[in-house]
C-alpha positions in Angstrom: -112.9 -15.0 20.7 -109.7 -13.5 19.3 -110.9 -10.2 19.9 -112.4 -10.8 23.1 -109.8 -8.7 25.5 -111.7 -9.9 28.7 -109.8 -13.3 28.4 -106.8 -11.0 29.9 -107.0 -11.4 33.4 -106.0 -7.7 33.8 -108.5 -6.4 31.6 -111.3 -8.8 33.1 -110.2 -6.9 36.9 -110.2 -3.7 35.5 -114.0 -4.2 34.1 -115.0 -6.2 37.1 -114.5 -2.9 39.0 -116.7 -1.0 37.1 -119.8 -3.7 37.1 -120.2 -3.2 40.8 -123.7 -4.0 41.8 -125.0 -5.0 38.6 -123.1 -7.9 38.2 -125.7 -10.7 38.5 -128.2 -8.7 36.1 -125.4 -8.9 33.7 -124.5 -12.5 34.3 -128.0 -13.2 33.2 -128.1 -11.4 30.3 -125.0 -13.4 29.4 -127.0 -16.4 30.0 -125.3 -17.4 33.1 -127.5 -19.9 35.5 -128.8 -18.6 38.6 -127.3 -21.3 40.5 -123.8 -20.5 39.4 -124.5 -16.7 40.4 -125.6 -18.0 44.0 -122.5 -19.8 44.5 -120.8 -17.0 43.4 -122.8 -14.7 45.7 -122.3 -17.0 48.4 -118.3 -17.7 47.9 -117.1 -14.3 47.0 -116.8 -11.3 49.6 -117.5 -8.2 47.5 -119.0 -6.8 44.3 -115.6 -6.6 42.5 -115.0 -10.1 43.3 -118.2 -11.4 42.2 -118.0 -9.5 38.9 -114.7 -11.3 38.0 -115.9 -14.5 38.7 -119.0 -14.0 37.1 -117.0 -13.0 34.1 -114.4 -15.9 34.2 -117.3 -18.2 34.1 -118.6 -16.6 30.7 -115.2 -16.6 29.5 -115.1 -20.0 30.1 -117.9 -20.7 27.4 -117.4 -21.9 23.8 -116.7 -18.7 21.6 -117.8 -15.9 24.1 -117.5 -12.9 22.0 -117.7 -9.2 22.9 -120.3 -8.5 20.7 -122.4 -10.9 23.0 -121.3 -8.4 26.2 -122.1 -5.6 24.5 -125.6 -6.8 23.5 -125.7 -7.5 27.2 -124.9 -4.0 28.3 -127.3 -2.2 25.8 -129.9 -4.4 26.9 -129.1 -3.2 30.7 -128.9 0.2 29.0 -125.8 0.6 30.9 -123.8 3.1 28.5 -121.4 4.0 31.4 -119.9 0.2 31.4 -120.3 0.4 27.3 -117.8 3.3 27.5 -115.5 1.5 30.0 -115.2 -1.7 27.7 -114.5 0.8 24.7 -111.6 2.4 26.7 -110.4 -1.2 27.7 -110.2 -2.1 24.1 -108.4 0.9 22.7 -106.0 0.5 25.7 -105.3 -3.2 24.8 -104.9 -2.6 21.0 -102.1 -0.4 22.0 -100.6 -2.6 24.2 -100.9 -5.8 21.7 -99.5 -3.4 19.2 -96.6 -2.5 21.2 -96.1 -6.0 22.1 -95.9 -7.1 18.2 -93.5 -4.4 17.5 -91.3 -5.8 20.1 -91.5 -9.2 18.7 -91.2 -8.0 15.1 -88.1 -6.1 15.9 -87.0 -9.7 17.7 -87.7 -11.6 14.7 -86.1 -9.1 12.3 -82.6 -9.0 14.2 -82.6 -12.8 14.8 -83.2 -13.3 10.8 -80.5 -10.8 10.2 -78.1 -12.4 12.0 -79.1 -15.9 10.6 -78.4 -14.6 7.0 -75.1 -12.9 7.9 -73.8 -15.9 9.5 -75.2 -18.3 6.9 -74.0 -16.4 4.1 -71.8 -14.1 5.0 -68.8 -16.9 3.7 -69.3 -19.3 0.5 -67.5 -22.3 0.0 -66.1 -22.4 -3.8 -66.9 -25.1 -6.1 -63.0 -24.7 -6.9 -60.9 -23.3 -4.4 -59.7 -20.0 -5.4 -56.1 -19.9 -6.4 -55.0 -17.2 -4.2 -57.7 -17.3 -1.6 -58.9 -19.6 1.2 -61.2 -21.7 0.5 -63.7 -20.2 2.5 -64.4 -16.4 1.2 -66.3 -13.3 2.1 -69.5 -13.4 0.2 -69.7 -9.8 0.0 -65.7 -9.2 -1.5 -66.6 -11.9 -3.7 -69.1 -10.7 -5.1 -69.0 -9.3 -8.9 -71.8 -6.9 -9.9 -73.9 -8.6 -12.2 -75.0 -7.3 -15.5 -79.1 -6.7 -15.2 -81.3 -6.0 -18.0 -85.2 -5.2 -18.4 -87.0 -8.4 -19.1 -89.7 -6.5 -21.4 -86.5 -5.2 -23.7 -85.6 -8.7 -23.8 -89.0 -10.3 -24.7 -89.3 -8.5 -27.7 -87.1 -11.0 -29.2 -87.5 -14.2 -27.5 -89.7 -16.0 -30.0 -89.4 -19.8 -29.7 -85.5 -20.3 -29.0 -83.6 -22.2 -26.6 -82.7 -20.9 -23.5 -78.9 -21.0 -23.9 -79.3 -19.7 -27.2 -81.4 -16.5 -26.4 -78.8 -15.9 -23.6 -76.1 -16.1 -25.9 -77.8 -14.3 -28.9 -79.1 -11.4 -26.4 -75.8 -11.1 -23.9 -74.5 -7.8 -24.4 -77.2 -6.3 -26.6 -79.3 -4.8 -24.0 -78.5 -1.8 -21.6 -78.0 -2.6 -18.0 -80.5 -1.2 -15.5 -80.2 0.0 -12.0 -82.9 -2.1 -10.6 -81.9 -1.1 -6.6 -84.0 1.9 -6.7 -87.3 0.0 -7.6 -86.5 -2.7 -4.9 -88.5 -1.0 -2.1 -91.5 0.1 -3.8 -92.0 -3.4 -5.7 -94.8 -5.8 -4.5 -93.6 -8.5 -7.0 -89.8 -8.6 -8.2 -89.1 -11.3 -10.9 -85.5 -12.5 -11.8 -84.8 -14.7 -15.0 -81.8 -16.2 -16.0 -80.4 -19.1 -17.6 -78.6 -21.9 -15.2 -75.7 -20.8 -13.2 -75.7 -17.2 -14.4 -75.6 -15.9 -10.9 -79.5 -15.7 -9.7 -78.8 -17.1 -6.4 -76.0 -15.5 -5.9 -78.0 -12.0 -6.6 -80.8 -13.3 -3.9 -78.0 -13.9 -1.5 -76.7 -10.5 -1.8 -80.0 -9.3 -1.3 -80.1 -11.2 2.1 -76.9 -9.8 3.4 -77.7 -6.1 2.0 -81.4 -6.1 3.8 -79.5 -7.7 7.0 -76.9 -4.7 6.7 -79.4 -2.0 6.3 -78.6 -1.4 3.0 -81.9 -2.3 0.7 -85.6 -2.6 2.1 -85.1 -0.6 5.4 -89.2 -0.5 5.0 -89.5 -4.4 5.1 -89.7 -5.7 8.9 -89.0 -9.2 7.9 -87.5 -11.2 4.7 -88.0 -15.2 4.5 -85.6 -17.0 1.9 -87.3 -20.2 0.3 -85.7 -22.4 -2.1 -88.1 -24.6 -4.4 -85.8 -27.8 -4.5 -86.7 -27.9 -0.6 -90.5 -27.0 -1.0 -90.5 -29.8 -3.4 -90.2 -32.3 -0.1 -93.1 -31.0 1.7 -95.6 -31.0 -0.6 -98.2 -32.0 2.2 -97.9 -28.6 4.0 -100.7 -26.4 3.1 -100.0 -22.9 4.8 -97.3 -20.6 5.1 -97.1 -20.8 8.9 -96.3 -24.5 8.6 -93.7 -24.2 6.3 -91.9 -21.6 8.1 -91.9 -23.6 11.1 -90.0 -25.9 9.1 -87.3 -23.9 7.9 -87.4 -21.2 10.4 -88.5 -22.9 13.7 -85.5 -21.8 16.2 -86.3 -18.2 15.3 -90.1 -17.9 15.0 -90.3 -20.2 18.2 -94.4 -20.3 17.5 -95.1 -17.0 16.4 -98.0 -17.1 14.0 -97.4 -14.6 10.8 -100.9 -14.4 10.1 -102.5 -14.3 13.9 -99.9 -13.1 16.2 -99.3 -10.1 13.8 -102.7 -9.1 12.8 -102.5 -5.6 15.0 -98.8 -4.6 13.8 -99.2 -6.0 10.6 -95.5 -5.7 9.9 -94.1 -5.5 6.5 -93.2 -9.3 5.0 -91.4 -10.3 2.0 -90.6 -13.5 0.6 -87.7 -14.7 -1.4 -88.4 -17.5 -3.4 -85.3 -19.1 -5.5 -85.4 -21.8 -8.1 -89.0 -21.5 -9.5 -87.9 -24.0 -12.6 -87.1 -26.3 -9.8 -90.8 -26.9 -8.2 -92.0 -29.8 -9.6 -95.4 -28.8 -9.5 -94.7 -25.6 -11.6 -97.4 -26.7 -14.0 -100.3 -27.1 -11.5 -99.2 -23.7 -10.0 -99.5 -21.5 -13.7 -102.6 -23.9 -14.0 -104.2 -22.3 -11.2 -107.2 -24.5 -10.5 -109.2 -25.2 -7.3 -108.8 -29.2 -8.0 -104.8 -28.5 -7.9 -104.7 -26.9 -4.7 -106.9 -29.5 -3.1 -104.6 -32.3 -4.4 -101.7 -30.5 -3.6 -101.4 -28.7 -0.4 -98.3 -26.7 -1.1 -100.1 -24.9 -3.9 -101.9 -23.2 -1.1 -98.7 -21.9 0.5 -98.0 -19.8 -3.0 -101.8 -18.5 -2.8 -100.6 -17.3 0.5 -97.8 -15.5 -0.3 -99.3 -13.7 -2.8 -100.7 -11.6 0.4 -97.1 -10.1 0.6 -94.1 -8.9 -1.2 -92.2 -11.3 -3.1 -88.9 -11.9 -5.1 -89.2 -14.7 -7.2 -86.0 -16.2 -9.5 -85.9 -19.0 -12.0 -84.7 -19.9 -15.5 -86.0 -17.6 -18.3 -88.8 -19.8 -19.4 -90.1 -20.7 -16.1 -90.3 -16.6 -15.3 -92.2 -15.9 -18.7 -94.5 -18.6 -18.2 -95.3 -17.6 -14.7 -95.4 -13.6 -15.1 -98.3 -14.6 -17.5 -100.7 -15.7 -14.8 -99.4 -13.3 -12.0 -101.6 -10.7 -13.0 -102.8 -9.3 -9.6 -99.8 -7.5 -9.2 -99.8 -4.1 -10.7 -96.4 -2.7 -9.5 -94.0 -5.6 -10.6 -90.7 -5.7 -12.4 -89.1 -8.7 -14.1 -85.3 -8.3 -14.9 -82.8 -10.5 -16.6 -79.1 -11.6 -15.1 -77.1 -11.7 -18.1 -73.8 -12.6 -16.3 -70.7 -10.6 -16.0 -69.7 -7.9 -18.5 -66.3 -7.2 -19.4 -65.5 -5.1 -16.6 -66.6 -7.9 -14.2 -64.5 -10.6 -15.8 -61.6 -8.6 -15.4 -62.5 -7.6 -11.7 -62.9 -11.1 -11.2 -59.6 -12.1 -13.1 -57.6 -9.1 -11.4 -58.7 -10.1 -7.7 -58.9 -14.4 -8.0 -56.0 -15.4 -9.8 -52.4 -15.3 -9.6 -50.3 -13.4 -12.2 -49.4 -16.2 -14.4 -52.7 -17.9 -14.5 -54.4 -14.8 -15.4 -51.9 -14.4 -18.2 -53.2 -18.0 -19.4 -57.0 -17.3 -18.9 -56.4 -14.1 -21.1 -55.0 -16.0 -23.7 -57.9 -18.2 -23.9 -60.5 -16.0 -23.8 -58.6 -14.0 -26.9 -58.2 -17.1 -28.6 -61.5 -18.9 -27.8 -65.0 -17.7 -29.0 -66.7 -20.2 -26.8 -64.7 -19.5 -23.7 -65.1 -15.5 -24.0 -68.6 -16.1 -24.5 -69.2 -18.5 -21.5 -66.9 -16.6 -19.5 -69.7 -14.2 -18.7 -71.5 -17.3 -16.9 -70.2 -17.1 -13.0 -70.0 -21.1 -13.0 -68.1 -21.8 -16.2 -65.7 -19.0 -15.5 -64.4 -20.0 -12.3 -64.3 -23.6 -13.6 -62.1 -22.3 -16.6 -59.7 -20.2 -14.6 -59.3 -23.3 -12.3 -58.3 -25.9 -15.5 -56.0 -23.6 -16.9 -54.3 -23.1 -13.6 -54.0 -27.2 -13.5 -52.9 -27.3 -17.1 -49.3 -28.4 -17.0 -48.2 -28.0 -20.8 -49.5 -24.7 -23.2 -52.6 -25.3 -24.9 -54.1 -24.2 -28.1 -57.7 -22.8 -27.2 -58.7 -22.0 -30.8 -60.9 -24.9 -31.5 -62.1 -25.5 -28.0 -65.7 -26.8 -28.0 -68.3 -26.4 -25.7 -68.0 -30.4 -25.4 -64.5 -29.9 -24.5 -65.3 -27.3 -22.0 -68.1 -29.5 -20.3 -65.7 -32.5 -20.6 -63.0 -30.4 -18.6 -65.3 -29.4 -15.8 -66.6 -32.9 -15.4 -63.1 -34.7 -15.3 -61.9 -31.9 -13.2 -64.5 -32.9 -10.8 -63.9 -36.3 -10.4 -60.0 -35.7 -10.2 -60.1 -33.6 -7.6 -62.9 -34.7 -5.4 -63.9 -38.4 -6.3 -60.2 -40.1 -7.6 -58.0 -37.9 -5.9 -56.6 -40.5 -3.1 -53.5 -40.9 -5.5 -53.2 -37.5 -6.8 -53.1 -39.3 -10.4 -53.1 -37.3 -13.5 -56.5 -37.7 -15.8 -55.1 -40.4 -18.2 -54.2 -42.6 -15.3 -57.5 -42.3 -13.5 -59.3 -43.1 -16.8 -56.9 -46.2 -17.1 -59.0 -47.8 -14.2 -61.9 -49.9 -15.0 -63.8 -49.2 -12.2 -63.3 -45.7 -12.4 -64.8 -45.5 -15.9 -67.9 -47.7 -15.0 -68.2 -45.5 -11.9 -68.8 -42.6 -14.2 -71.0 -44.8 -16.5 -73.2 -45.3 -13.7 -73.4 -41.8 -12.7 -74.4 -40.9 -16.3 -77.0 -43.7 -16.3 -78.5 -42.2 -12.9 -78.7 -39.1 -14.5 -80.2 -40.0 -17.5 -82.9 -41.3 -15.9 -83.8 -38.9 -13.3 -83.4 -36.4 -16.6 -85.6 -38.0 -18.7 -88.3 -38.4 -15.8 -88.0 -34.8 -15.4 -86.9 -35.4 -11.6 -84.6 -32.6 -10.0 -84.2 -34.3 -6.8 -83.7 -38.0 -5.7 -83.9 -39.2 -2.3 -81.5 -41.3 -0.2 -84.1 -44.6 -1.1 -83.7 -43.8 -4.6 -80.0 -43.6 -4.5 -80.0 -47.0 -2.5 -82.2 -48.8 -4.7 -80.0 -47.5 -8.1 -76.7 -48.9 -6.4 -78.1 -52.2 -5.1 -77.5 -54.2 -8.1 -73.6 -53.3 -8.0 -71.1 -54.9 -6.2 -69.2 -53.6 -2.8 -66.8 -51.7 -4.7 -68.7 -49.9 -7.5 -71.6 -49.2 -4.8 -68.7 -47.6 -2.6 -67.5 -45.4 -5.5 -70.9 -44.4 -6.2 -71.7 -43.4 -2.5 -68.5 -41.5 -2.1 -70.0 -39.1 -5.1 -72.9 -38.3 -3.5 -70.9 -37.9 0.2 -68.3 -35.7 -1.2 -68.8 -32.1 -1.0 -67.6 -31.7 -4.5 -70.0 -29.2 -6.1 -70.9 -31.9 -8.6 -74.1 -33.6 -6.8 -75.5 -31.4 -3.7 -76.9 -33.3 -0.6 -79.7 -31.6 1.2 -80.7 -32.5 4.7 -84.3 -32.6 5.3 -87.1 -34.1 8.0 -87.6 -36.5 5.7 -84.1 -37.7 5.4 -81.4 -36.6 2.7 -82.1 -36.0 -0.9 -79.8 -34.7 -3.3 -79.4 -33.0 -7.0 -77.0 -32.4 -9.6 -75.4 -28.6 -8.8 -75.3 -27.7 -12.5 -77.6 -28.2 -15.5 -74.5 -28.2 -17.8 -73.2 -31.2 -16.0 -76.2 -33.2 -16.1 -76.5 -32.7 -19.9 -73.4 -34.0 -20.2 -73.9 -37.1 -18.3 -77.3 -37.5 -20.3 -75.4 -37.2 -23.5 -72.8 -39.8 -22.4 -75.3 -42.4 -21.2 -77.2 -41.7 -24.8 -73.9 -41.9 -27.0 -73.3 -45.4 -25.4 -76.8 -46.5 -25.5 -78.8 -45.5 -28.5 -78.4 -45.2 -32.2 -78.3 -41.8 -33.7 -81.8 -42.5 -35.3 -83.2 -42.9 -31.9 -81.3 -40.2 -30.5 -82.9 -37.7 -32.9 -86.3 -39.0 -32.4 -86.1 -38.2 -28.7 -87.2 -34.9 -28.1 -86.3 -34.7 -24.4 -82.7 -34.9 -25.5 -83.0 -32.1 -27.7 -80.9 -29.7 -25.5 -77.9 -32.3 -25.7 -78.1 -33.1 -29.2 -74.8 -30.9 -30.0 -73.0 -32.7 -26.9 -74.0 -36.0 -27.9 -72.2 -35.6 -31.5 -69.5 -33.5 -29.9 -68.3 -36.9 -28.4 -66.9 -37.9 -31.4 -63.8 -35.5 -31.4 -61.2 -37.1 -32.0 -58.7 -34.8 -31.0 -56.1 -36.2 -28.9 -55.5 -33.1 -26.7 -58.9 -32.8 -25.5 -60.1 -34.7 -22.6 -63.7 -35.9 -24.4 -61.6 -38.9 -25.5 -61.7 -40.2 -21.9 -65.7 -39.7 -22.3 -66.2 -41.3 -25.8 -63.9 -44.6 -24.8 -65.6 -45.5 -21.6 -66.5 -48.9 -23.0 -67.5 -50.4 -26.3 -71.0 -51.5 -25.6 -72.9 -49.5 -28.2 -72.8 -51.4 -31.6 -74.7 -48.7 -33.1 -72.2 -46.0 -33.4 -73.6 -42.9 -34.2 -73.0 -40.6 -36.9 -73.4 -37.0 -38.4 -75.9 -38.6 -41.2 -78.2 -39.1 -38.6 -78.5 -35.4 -38.0 -78.3 -34.4 -41.6 -81.2 -36.7 -42.6 -83.8 -34.5 -40.6 -82.6 -31.3 -42.9 -84.9 -30.9 -46.2 -83.0 -31.0 -49.6 -84.7 -27.9 -50.7 -84.1 -24.5 -49.0 -87.4 -22.9 -47.3 -88.0 -20.1 -45.0 -89.5 -22.1 -42.4 -88.1 -21.7 -38.9 -87.9 -25.4 -38.4 -85.8 -26.0 -41.4 -83.2 -23.1 -40.2 -83.2 -24.4 -36.9 -82.4 -28.3 -38.5 -79.7 -26.3 -40.3 -78.0 -24.7 -37.2 -78.2 -28.1 -35.4 -76.4 -30.3 -37.9 -73.7 -27.0 -38.0 -73.7 -27.1 -34.2 -73.0 -30.8 -34.3 -70.7 -30.5 -36.9 -68.6 -28.1 -35.2 -68.5 -29.7 -32.1 -67.4 -33.0 -33.5 -64.8 -30.9 -35.3 -65.6 -33.4 -38.3 -64.4 -33.2 -41.7 -66.5 -33.9 -44.7 -65.2 -37.3 -45.4 -66.7 -40.2 -48.1 -69.5 -41.0 -45.2 -71.2 -37.4 -45.2 -70.3 -36.0 -48.2 -72.9 -37.1 -50.6 -75.7 -36.6 -48.1 -73.9 -33.2 -47.8 -73.8 -32.2 -51.4 -77.7 -33.4 -51.8 -78.7 -30.2 -50.1 -78.7 -26.8 -50.5 -76.9 -24.8 -47.5 -77.8 -21.2 -46.8 -76.1 -18.5 -45.0 -78.1 -15.7 -43.4 -76.6 -12.9 -41.4 -79.0 -10.5 -40.1 -77.9 -9.5 -36.5 -79.9 -12.6 -34.7 -76.9 -14.9 -34.6 -74.9 -15.6 -31.8 -71.0 -15.5 -31.8 -71.3 -19.1 -31.2 -73.7 -19.7 -34.4 -71.4 -17.8 -36.4 -68.3 -20.0 -35.3 -70.0 -22.9 -36.2 -71.2 -21.8 -39.5 -67.8 -20.1 -40.3 -66.3 -23.7 -39.3 -68.6 -25.7 -41.7 -68.4 -23.3 -44.9 -64.3 -23.6 -44.6 -64.6 -27.3 -44.8 -67.7 -27.0 -47.3 -65.6 -25.1 -49.3 -62.5 -27.1 -49.1 -64.3 -30.3 -49.9 -65.1 -28.6 -53.4 -68.7 -28.1 -52.2 -70.5 -25.0 -53.0 -72.8 -22.9 -50.8 -76.2 -22.4 -52.3 -77.1 -18.7 -51.1 -75.6 -16.0 -48.8 -78.2 -13.4 -47.5 -77.0 -10.0 -45.9 -79.8 -8.0 -44.1 -77.3 -6.2 -41.5 -75.6 -2.6 -41.5 -72.7 -3.2 -38.7 -71.1 -6.5 -39.0 -68.5 -7.9 -36.5 -65.2 -8.9 -37.5 -66.6 -13.0 -37.4 -69.3 -11.9 -39.7 -67.0 -10.2 -41.9 -64.9 -13.5 -42.0 -67.7 -15.7 -42.8 -68.8 -13.4 -45.8 -65.3 -13.9 -47.0 -65.3 -17.3 -46.5 -68.9 -17.7 -48.0 -67.7 -15.5 -51.4 -65.3 -18.1 -52.5 -67.9 -20.6 -53.7 -71.6 -19.3 -53.5 -74.0 -19.1 -56.3 -76.5 -16.5 -54.8 -75.3 -13.6 -53.1 -78.4 -11.1 -51.6 -77.9 -7.9 -50.0 -80.9 -6.6 -48.7 -79.9 -3.1 -47.2 -78.1 -0.1 -49.0 -74.4 -0.2 -47.5 -71.0 -0.5 -49.0 -69.3 -3.3 -47.2 -66.4 -5.4 -49.2 -68.5 -4.5 -52.3 -65.3 -5.3 -54.2 -65.7 -8.8 -52.8 -68.9 -9.4 -55.1 -68.5 -7.3 -58.0 -67.7 -10.4 -60.2 -70.7 -12.2 -58.6 -74.2 -11.9 -59.2 -75.9 -10.2 -56.5 -79.4 -9.2 -56.1 -80.4 -5.8 -54.1 -83.5 -5.8 -52.3 
C-alpha cells in the first residue's frame, strides 16, 4: 500500500481521465462487484467521474497494490494506460523526494537550532573565578589531547583504567581526527571518567550546527545512555526519538517518511558504559533482544552512521563485537596536554590564584598528573582559590584531592546557609550523619552496579530517617550542586552521581566505617577503592581527610595496613599478581602517609621487596615506590632487588634509583648504558 500512488486524489483524478470508457472493464478486472459498478454508472455523469469513483472504491479495499492494477491493465492489453501509470509514478516520486527534502531541511534546521540553544552555554560545577556562572561553551572549550586507540591498545594488558590513563597519558602522538569525521560510518571515543568525552561530543553538535563539520550529514541525533536506561521497553528508533525529540520531529518517521530521499543520518551515543544492558548488548543473542526491547534500537542504529563514547574497557569490548563496520576509527581522549592546562589557567583564573595553582602543580606530582583531567583541574583551581592560608602540596595524595572536592561541594552547596568554614560544619553531628547516609547510599548502588536511581528508591532509602536527616538528604538531591544530577523523564525524576571519583570516595568512607580490613580486601568489587579506603588513615592535621575519618566511632574493627601486606607473598616471583599486590600495598602506604612502625614492621621485614624500573610505571607509581623505599631504608630495612630495564630515565626515576642504592642486596641492569654507574661500583651488579 505504501507505493500505491492512486491513494493520492490528484494522481487518481489524472489517471481517471486516461481510463475513459474502459472504466467498467478495469473495475471488473480489479474484482469490484457489478452491483457497485452499476450504481456508479447511474450516479456519475461522465466517464472520467465514473473511473474516479471506481478507483476510489478499489483503493478502499484491503491492501490494494499497484502490481494488482498493472496486472489488470496487462489482462486488458492497455499498454497506453500502463505508460500513463508509469509516468505518474515518476512524477509522484519526484514530488515525494522534493517534499522529503523540504522536510529534511526543516528538521535539520530545527535540530541545529535546538543544539545551539541547549549547549551554547554551560553551568560550571564550580563557577569560574573571573567569569559568570554561565559561560559560552565554545569559548570555554579547550582542545583535548587525542590519540589513536590502536596505538594505546598495544600496551593495554589487564591493567586498571585509571592506571592505564596515568601510565600512557602523554606517551603517544596526538592525531587530527577531524578530517576523518565525514568519511566514517562508526567513530568510537574512549577515555576515563571526567576526561572530557561528553564535552567533545557536545562540541561536535555545536560544530555541526554551525556548519563546520559533517556537511554531508542531514540529521544528527544525540542520545545519552543514562536516559536510555529509563526506556527499556521501547523497541524501535522512531519510538525513542519521539520521546527525546517529539517537539522537533512532530510525528515524522525517519524509517518511513524518508524512504525516497534517504537523508544522511547520524546518531551520537554518549556514555555506553552507563547502559545497564551492555553485557546483553555485546552478547548479541536473539533471546536478549526479545527480553529487552531497547536492544533492538541499537540494531537499528547499525544502519546509520554513529559516534559512540564510553569508558576505556567498555569501548574496547564493544569494538570487538561490532565487526560489521569496515570504515571505523577508535580514538582515546587523554585530557589536557601541557598547552591545554596553560590555556585553561590563563583564561579562567585571576593572577593570584593562577600563581598558587602553578605552585601546586610544581610541588605535587599527583596534582600535575590529575590536572590533565578537566574535572579535577577545575576543582583544584577553585579549592586553591578558597584556601586562606599557605599550604604545602608536596605530599598531596589522591585521597586528599578527593576529600577536598567532596567537602568543597558540601560547603558551597549543601551546608552553605551560614557560610561557615569546613571545621565548623563538621562539628555539627547532623552534617556528619548526612555525609554517612549519602556514603551508605552510594555504597549500596555501587555494589549493585546501578548508575541511576529513581525518586521512589530515594524516598524508600530516606524513609527510615527522622525529619531533619531526611530534609538534609532531600536538599542534596534537589540542589544543582554538581555532586548528584537530577534527570527529568516521562517516568518521573531519576538521579545519578556526577563523578566516578566522588562515588569511589563515598564507597570508601562507608567501607572504612562498616567493615574490617580483612573483609574489605576480600571484596573484589571494592578493588578500585582500596587505596582510597586506606588513604582515610592519613592523620595529617592539615588535610581535609581528618573530617571524613572522624565522622563516627561505630566501626570497632579498625582497618590496618597489615591486611594489605597479608595478601603479598613472602617470596619474590615474576607473576603479574605479585607485582600488582606489591603495587597496591605501596599505594595504600603512600595514601595513608604511613611510617614503618612496630605494628607493621615485622610483616614488612618478612617479605622481599623488589623495585622494577622498565618504562611501564606511572609517575604516581614511582612516587608511591619512592615514598615506601625512603621509609623502608630509614627504618633499617633492606630492599631485596632493584632492576633497571630502561634507557631514558625521568628525574623521579633517577631519584628513586639513588634511594634504592642506599640499601639494596641485588642490582640488575638489563640494558647497556651509562647512568650513575659510579653509584653502583661498590655493589654487586648483574648485567644482562
